[in-house]
N, C-alpha and C positions, 0 to 999 in steps of 0.2 A: 051578788056575791056574783064570782068571775063564772066564765067558766071552764073548762079543766078542756084543753086543749092539745095535744097528741103531739110531739114532733116527727116533724119533715125527714122522711128514710131519707138516707144517703142520693143524691138523685146518680141515677145509671147504676142503682141494684136488683131494681126490681125486673127490669128488660130485659138485660147481658143472661140472669140467669133465666129467663125465660125460653131467651133464644139456644143458648147452652143446654138449657136438659132437655128443648125441643129435640131437638140433634141427636139425643144421647136418647129419646124415646122411638125416634127412628131408627133406631142402629142399632138397639135391643129389640125393637118390636114394645107392641101395647102393650102394660101392668092392668091385668084383670083381678088377679087372685089376693085373696086378703091375708095370705101370710108365703112367707118366701124362704128359701136356704142363705142361708147366715153363709155370707161370704166374707172375710177378711184378709188382709195381710199381713206381710213381717220382710221385710227390705221392700225388692224393685218386685216381688211377685203375688198374683195372688192365692190362695187357698182355699177349700172349700171346710164348709162347719158341716161335723154332722148330722143325724137329722134331730138332735138335740138342740142343736144351734151353738154349736162349740164353737168363741172367736179364735183370731189367731195365738192368742196370750192362754188359753186351755179355759176359758171364764167355761161355765157349766149357765143360760137362762131353764130359765123356769119354766116358760114357752117358748112359741114360736116369735117370731117377729113378723107383726102385725104391719096393716096398711089403718093409720088414725088422721082423724081431722087437725090443724094443724090450729086450737087454737088461736082463742082472739086477744089473750089476755100470757100469749110469750109472744114478748116485744118487743124478741131480735127479730124473732121468723116470721111475725106472718104477715108481711106485707113482700116478702123474695121470690115471689113469684109463679107459686103452688100452695098448693091445699091441702097435698092431705103428704105424711110422713110414715117412717120407717120406724116403731119403736117396740124394739132397741134399739140407742140407737148406736152410728161412728164411734161414740164416744164409748160407750158401756151402758148410757142412763136406762135403767129397766124403764121408769114411771115415769109417766108427765109431768110431779111433783118432782121426781129430779130433776127431766128435765129444767120446767119452769125454775128450781133452785139455780141452776148452774147454770144458764142462759140467761138468766137476769142481769148475777153480775157484768153481763158484755153488752149490754144496754148502755151505759156511759159513755164507751170505747166507739163504740159505732156512733152516737150525737159526735163526735170529734172530727168525725168525715177525714182520717189521714193517709186512709186509700178506698179509692170509688168502689173495690172489689172484697173490701173490711163483713160486708151480711153474706153475701154468697160464698165464702169462705168458710167462715162460722157456721153460718146451716146449713150449711155440706155435710156439717160435721154432727151437728145441738135434734137437725130435724131435716138428715136426707131425703131425699123423691124417695117414692116407692114406685121398685125398678125388680123386675126378676132378678136381679142381683143390684150391690150396695157401690153407688159414683163415687171414688173420693175425692177429691180435691189435689190436681197435679203439686207436685212439688212444684215450678215455676209461680204457681199460684200462692201455693206457703210461703215462701221465703217474698215473694214481692209485697205483699202485706206486713206478713214481721219485720221486713224494713224499713213503712214507713211508721210502720204504729209499735215497733219496740222500744222505739226512741220516746213517744206518748207517755207508753205506760211504766218505762222509766221517773219518767217524773213523776208517776201520785211512788213510786214503792216499788214495784214491781216485777221481776223479768217475763222476759217471754216463756211461759208454764213449759216443763218438761212435756204432758200433752199436745201441746202442737209439736214438736221439733221438726224441725221441715227435712228432716232425712228420710224422717216414718213412711215415708205418703210418695204412694208412684209417679217416675218417669214419666215424663212425657210422651215420650210414643207410647203409655196403655193406652187405656182407654179410661178419663177422669177429666175433671171439669177443670179447662184453663182460666188461666190469665185473657183479662178482657184486653179488645185493646185497649189503648190509653187516653186517647180521648172522650173513651168514657168515665176515667178516677177523677175523682173531684179536687181539685188543686188544697190542699193542709192550708189547715192557717197560718198568718204567722206568730199569730198572738201567742202568747202565758197559752200551755193548757186547759189549765185552772180559770184562766181572764174569758178566755174564750166559752160564751155560756151564753145564751139567752134569758135571758128576765120571764121566761113559764113557769108557772105552776109544776107540771111533769117534769119536765126539767129537774125545778129546787128536789126534787119528791126524790128522784130517780139520785142525784148524786148526795142528797141527806142519807138516805139509805143504805148506801153504797159509799160513807163517811164513819169515820168512828167518831166526830162529835162534831155540834157544829151551839154555834157564839152566835153574836151578838155586840160589837166590841167599836171600842175606836182603837186608831193605830195611830201613836206620838211618835215612828220614823220610820224608816226605809232603808237600805243597807244593802251594801251588796261585799259577798266574802267565798272566793271561790267557784268564783262561774254559779254562786244558789244566789236565791236574794231573799231576803232576812228581815218579815213582816215583824217587829214592835211591837208589840201592843201597851197599852194606854191605861196603868194601873187601874187604872177606877172603870166604874162603866161599863163593863159587862154581860151582858144577860147568857145564862147557858139556855139552849135548845133541847142540848142536847148529850149528856156527860160524857158515855163511853168509856174513855181508858184515860181519860181523864183526868188528876189527879188536885186533890186545892193546892198544889204548890206551883201545877202546874201552872193556874188560877195566876198564881201573886207575882209571876215573870215570866209570863205566857209569849216565849217567840215562834213563829212558823215559819217554816223555810218552804219557800218557791226554787223546787229542784230544777238546775239546770237553769236558772230565770235572769239571769243576770240583767242578760242582751234583751232577752223577749218583748217584747210591748206587751200591757198590759195598760188600757186603759182603765179600770182604775182605780188603779196607783195615780193618777196623773195630780189628783186632788185626795190630798188625806182627810179637807175637813167634812163634817159629818159620821155616823154611823157604817161601819160593814156588816153583813151578813157571810161568818167565815166561817166552812166545813173543812174537814184534815182527817190524817187518820197520823199515827202512830209507827212509826217504821226507822228501825236502824238510831235507836234513839233518841230521837228528831220526830219532831210536829210536822209534818208533810202537809201546805197548803193545794186539798185538794176542789175549791169555787167559791171566789168568792164576788160578792154582788155590794153595790153599795144599795143601804138598806133606802128607799124610796117610800115613803107613810103612801105615795099618791097613787104607786103599783097596784092596782087589784088582784096580781098575777101575783108579787108581794105575799100581798096580806092572805088571800088563801094556802097559799104554801104552809105559812108560817101560823094558821089557825088550826090549822090540820096535822101540824107536826106532834102534835101527844096523843094523839087518837088512832093516826096511823097504822098502821100493820104493816107493817117493807118483810118483805122475807127473809130465809135467814142464809145469806149467805153463809160461805166456807168463808172464805173474801172476795175482794173483784178481780178480774180478769182469770180467775185461777181456771 
């Protein structure tokens, strides 16, 4: 049986976080209390909450913010560079199960390495460091991550979410987490995002959970149409690993869209011989490809993942990247 290996965090994510947060600690003073007053912001100004912990939007929390350990199963932020986080976090998630649920849907984006500061940005909100006041990401950091990662998200049929609108975050002359130097950023891969996946069990299972359906199938032909690439499935030889939103009529004439993928490289499609592990989701009446692997019987990682697909308990995401 293959030993499961976790994906390596994007280079340059943890070290910059330590540097920035270390500077913030020096500026604000060491945080030692277990409870803090809750601060929030609206437009470019920060406002304090009352004793009961009122956020800027008027939401009352059942308890005061606390310092808690970042759990090992919070994959998005466990390697961010600090060990303790505020709860409720800066996205108004009040419990650790809620944080896990919402943060987990962003792990596939982190693996795409669309920007070197993606983890720092997301974790400043999902798992904010414990200080005597919350520290938000700077607007320029949000804009840099959005501009690099939104096109990747659009490939999967997801817009940049309203909760991460960059004009909500403080301008850079406020005390906030800034964008890191360009040297710390990881160059984005030129490959189509659904094709840029390692054959590792953890990565396969993350995409399996984030996708609506999964199949083992043969591909009859690939067409290019309006900037997309269309994968036309062979009529036979389909094995359903996860039915999800698929209907029986979908399986009869199955066509998958590689969104904005007409010209980006996809090594898996260089040859259509053999079978493929296909994962996808339904968006705007289309079936979008989210991940593709050659079906290699010799791969222990693939065999391990497929063996556990039926029994694996996926987190209940509201939607990927929400």
